[in-house]
N, C-alpha and C positions, 0 to 999 in steps of 0.2 A: 157518419153525418153529423156536422157540428151543431149543437145546441143553439135554437133561436135566441138571443137573449132580449129583455125587457128593460127598458133604460128610462127611468124618471129624469124629466129635464126640470132645472131649477133656474129661472131666470132671476135674477139678483138686482137690485137697483138700490143704491145707498144703502147696503148691507142688508136688505130686507128681502124676502121672496116676493115676487110679483107676477101678475098675470095678466094678459089682454088677449084681445080679440084681431087677428089680422094686424099684429105689431101697434095698437093702439087701445087706449081706454085702460091702461093697466091699473090696476089696484093691489095694495099692499094685502098680503094673505098669510103673513107669518114670519118665523125665524127660520131660515135657510139649513142652519145646522141641525136643528131638532127635525127637520123633514128630511134631512138626507139620513139622519141615525133611524128614524121610523122607517124610511124606504128600503134602508139595508136590513132592518129586522124583519120586514116584510117577504125579503128574499130577493130583492132587485138584484140585476145581474152587475151593472155598474149604475154609475151617475154621473149626469153632464152638469154643468153650473156654467152659465153665461152671465156676465157683467154687462146687460143689455144697453147701457149708455156710454161703456168706457171709450170705444172707438169712436162715437159722434162727439164726444167729449173731450177726445185726444188725451186721455190721461191713464195711467197705469192700473193694472189688475189689482182686485181686492185681495192681497195676500192674507190679511188677517183671517179671512172667511176661510181661505183655502186651509191654511195651519190648524183652525179648529175641528173643519170637517176632517181632515187627515186624523185627528186625533180620537173621532168618534166612529168611523166607518172601517171595515176592512174587507172592500172590495175596491176594483178598480175605477178611479173616478177623473173625468177631463173637465179642463177648465179653459173658458173661451171668452174673449171678450178683450180690446186694448192689447192683444199680444201681437208684436210686430216684428221682434228682433229676437235672436239667440239669447240674448241676455234675460230677455223677457221669458224666454221658455225655461231657461234653466232654473230663473227664480221660482216659477210656478212649480216646476218637477222638484225642485229644493224644498219646497213649501209641504211637500206631500202628494202632489197630483200624479198619476200614470201617465196621462196622456194631455195635450194642448190641442184646443181647438183653433184653427186659424180661419179667419173668414175674409172681413173686410181687407185685412193687411195682405192676405194670399192674393186677393186680385190685384190690388195696388201695386205690389212688389211678388210677383210670384216666386221669385228665388228664395224667400222666405222660407218655401216649402222644403227646398231641396237643402237648404242650409241647416233647417232643423232636422232633417232626416239624417245628413250627414252627421249630426253631432249627438242625436240621441237615438237614432234608430228609426224606421219608418213606422214601426208598432207604436210609438210617441206620438205621432203626427195626424191629427183629423183635420181634415177640410171641412167645413160648415158650409152649405150652400143655401142662400136663401132666393128663392125662385118664384118667378111671377109669370103666369102665363098670359101669352100676347100673341097676335095674329103673327104666323109665319111670315118671315120676310128672307131676303138674301143673307141678311147679316146673322138673324136668327131663324134657320130653316127649322129646328126643333118646335118653334114656338113657346120655348120656355127661356126666358131670360135672366140673368144673373142680376141682383140688385143686393146694393150692401149699406152699412150704416144703419143697420136696424130697419131695412125696408124704406130707407129716406132717398136712395140715389139708385137710379136704374144706370146699367151698365153698358147696355147694347152688345153684350155677350152671350153667346149661345150657351145654354146649361150644358148640354151633351159635350161640346167641344171642350167646356172647361172642366168637365169630370174627367175627360181623358187627359187633359194636360196635367191636372193634380196627380193623376197616377202617374205618369211619365217622370214628373219632377219629385216623385218619391214618398207622396202621401201614402198612409197605410190604411186609411179609411176614409170614407165621406158620409156626413150626415146631410141628408137632403130634405130640406124644409121649403112646405109649399104655403107660400105667404098666402094665397088665395083661401086655403083649408086651415090656416093656423087658427087655433083656439075656437073653431065652429063645432068642434065635436061632431061633423058630419061623416067624417071618415078620411083615411088619408087619399092623395092623388096618386092614385095607383098607376095611372100611365105614364106619369112624371118618374115616381119610383123605379118601376119596371124598365122605362127605357134607358135610366142611367144605371140600373144593376146590369143590363144585357150589355153597357156599352164598356164596362170596365170589369176587372178580374178581382179587383181587391173589395172588401166588404162594404155594404151600402146600408147606412142607418135610415129607414122610413121616417120622418117627422112632419108634424102638422095636422090636425083633425080627429086624431082619437075620442072617440065617445062612448064606446063599450068594447066589452073584449072581442067580438066580433071582426071589428075593423082592425085591430092587431094581427087577428087570424089572416085576414086578407093582405096586409101589408107583407107578412113573409110567405104568403104562398102565392097570390094572383101579383102582387107587387116584388116580388124575388128577393124582398130585403133581408138581411142576415139579422137584423135588429129592429124593433118598434120602440120608438120613443114615444114617453107620455108624459102629462103633464095636469091638465085640469081635470080628467076623470078620477086621479089618485089625489091632486091637491085639494079637491072638495069632499074628498070622503066616499064618492060615488060606487068605487071599487078599490079593493087592495092590490098590491101587488100579486099576492099569491091567488086571489081569484081570477085575474086575468091570465096568469099562467096555468092555472089548472083548466081554465077553459080552452085555450091552447093544445094543452095535451090530450084533453078527452076528444078534439078534433083531429088528433093524429101530429101534431108537432112536436117535435123534440125539443124540450125545455130543461132547464135544471129545477128540479122540485125539492131536493131536499137542501135544507138549509139550517 
């Protein structure tokens, strides 16, 4: 059995670490490079960085931050936000990232998923999915809709159908973020996570809502996720990565504890 992963998520705006609730009310909470080093030292399995306004502002990613992070940590990290072409992906990977995360660009141009997978391998391509719970309809039978541009634009696209298509196009992993749960610390949206995990065969990362280690345990057991993304509970010092993983291990989940 593969170990379940704990992945801190660092949202970056204007080169600074930021955090909000349900994609709004963001506040500056520090330096992303210092935070990445701290989480690496605490035993994070991977780290994810999102330039949260790059796509909406139609600008390129923060390569200087990527390069600084690569010099400080020695675990895989993924970078997303403003990545739309193979050239963008190459720039991020050459700057030191192991993976790129495609979100809005993938929805608008799905072929960038397959182009990236062909150029760099599926293992380097993560598709981020920002998902909003809506009343089920013929267009969205699952009751979960894809939203892009940092929660600003609803797409009328069913999340489960999109997850399957991403896999078919060559994505190596999906990061499923519930907009409704994001930043609330009330727990992951387990129905959403489980539905997508059961719809695909590639790893699914649960995102949005972690408030205590129990939520992470639920994500990888009830939600059938391969990994749990965390933000607020580690950013504000409520728990360390090590404490979260130790809790999961005590409850029978295989995690990497030696670092």
